[in-house]
C-alpha positions as CSV (number, residue, x, y, z in Angstrom):
1,M,-116.5,-98.5,5.3
2,T,-116.6,-101.4,2.9
3,V,-118.1,-104.8,2.8
4,K,-115.5,-107.6,2.7
5,L,-116.4,-110.4,0.3
6,T,-114.8,-113.8,0.2
7,S,-115.8,-116.7,-1.9
8,R,-115.1,-120.4,-2.3
9,T,-116.6,-123.4,-4.0
10,E,-117.9,-126.3,-1.9
11,G,-119.2,-129.1,-4.0
12,A,-122.1,-127.9,-6.1
13,A,-122.4,-124.6,-4.3
14,C,-120.6,-121.3,-4.3
15,V,-120.3,-119.8,-0.9
16,V,-120.0,-116.0,-0.8
17,A,-119.3,-114.7,2.7
18,L,-119.9,-111.0,3.5
19,E,-118.6,-109.0,6.4
20,G,-119.4,-105.4,7.4
21,E,-122.4,-103.1,7.0
22,I,-124.5,-103.1,3.8
23,N,-125.7,-99.5,3.4
24,S,-126.0,-96.8,0.7
25,T,-122.2,-96.3,0.7
26,T,-121.3,-100.0,0.3
27,S,-124.3,-101.5,-1.6
28,G,-123.3,-100.4,-5.1
29,G,-119.9,-101.9,-5.0
30,L,-121.3,-105.0,-3.3
31,Q,-123.8,-105.4,-6.1
32,A,-121.1,-105.3,-8.7
33,Q,-119.2,-108.0,-6.8
34,L,-122.1,-110.3,-6.1
35,L,-123.8,-110.4,-9.6
36,P,-121.0,-112.4,-11.3
37,F,-121.5,-115.2,-8.8
38,I,-125.1,-115.7,-10.0
39,G,-124.5,-118.2,-12.8
40,Q,-126.6,-120.5,-14.9
41,E,-128.7,-122.8,-12.7
42,G,-126.1,-122.7,-10.0
43,K,-126.5,-122.7,-6.2
44,V,-125.2,-119.6,-4.4
45,L,-125.0,-119.4,-0.6
46,I,-124.7,-115.9,0.7
47,D,-123.3,-116.0,4.2
48,L,-124.5,-112.9,6.1
49,S,-123.3,-114.0,9.5
50,G,-120.6,-111.2,9.4
51,V,-123.2,-108.5,8.4
52,S,-124.4,-106.5,11.4
53,Y,-126.6,-104.0,9.5
54,I,-128.5,-103.7,6.2
55,S,-130.2,-100.6,5.0
56,S,-132.8,-100.2,2.3
57,A,-130.0,-99.8,-0.2
58,G,-128.7,-103.2,0.9
59,L,-132.1,-104.7,0.5
60,R,-132.3,-103.3,-3.0
61,T,-129.0,-105.0,-3.8
62,L,-130.3,-108.3,-2.6
63,L,-133.5,-107.8,-4.6
64,I,-131.4,-107.3,-7.8
65,V,-129.4,-110.5,-6.9
66,H,-132.7,-112.3,-6.5
67,R,-134.1,-111.1,-9.8
68,R,-130.8,-112.0,-11.6
69,A,-131.0,-115.5,-10.1
70,Q,-134.6,-115.9,-11.3
71,Q,-133.5,-114.9,-14.8
72,V,-130.8,-117.6,-15.0
73,R,-132.6,-120.2,-12.8
74,A,-130.0,-120.0,-10.1
75,R,-130.8,-120.7,-6.5
76,V,-129.7,-118.2,-3.8
77,T,-129.8,-119.1,-0.1
78,L,-129.1,-116.6,2.7
79,V,-127.2,-118.0,5.6
80,G,-126.6,-116.8,9.2
81,L,-128.8,-113.7,9.4
82,S,-128.2,-111.7,12.6
83,E,-131.3,-110.8,14.6
84,E,-131.2,-107.2,13.3
85,V,-130.8,-108.2,9.7
86,R,-133.5,-110.9,10.0
87,F,-135.9,-108.4,11.6
88,V,-135.4,-105.8,8.8
89,M,-135.8,-108.5,6.1
90,S,-138.9,-109.9,7.8
91,A,-140.5,-106.6,8.3
92,T,-140.1,-105.7,4.6
93,G,-141.1,-109.0,3.2
94,F,-137.7,-109.8,1.8
95,L,-137.5,-113.2,3.6
96,D,-140.1,-114.4,1.1
97,F,-137.7,-114.0,-1.8
98,F,-135.0,-116.3,-0.5
99,E,-134.4,-119.6,1.0
100,V,-133.0,-118.8,4.5
101,T,-131.0,-121.1,6.8
102,D,-129.2,-120.4,10.1
103,D,-126.3,-122.8,9.5
104,L,-123.8,-123.0,6.7
105,D,-123.3,-126.7,7.0
106,D,-127.0,-127.3,6.7
107,A,-127.2,-125.1,3.6
108,L,-124.3,-127.0,2.1
109,E,-125.9,-130.3,2.8
110,R,-129.1,-129.1,1.1
111,A,-127.0,-127.9,-1.9
112,G,-125.5,-131.3,-2.3
113,R,-122.1,-130.7,-0.9
């Protein structure tokens, strides 16, 4: 299984939509695909509404994305977390690393669409 990634630019933000399961099989490839979107002082919205499951390997991938964003002063917002993904991220403290919103339109407005 793979994680499908699509991207688009909306105003000042780059929207990266993911679909599938983020696990030990898919996380390495996903990391390689995500990191190029983390640019200098940019705003990246990672839409996880199509992600039904995230493992510890997936959390590690998001942590690497977070650290890269800190290095280049980019802002990363996670959008549309399912109940299961939100639970896993909350239980492990990962929600503290990211701005999180339920609605993509709201995130775009905050990013200065």
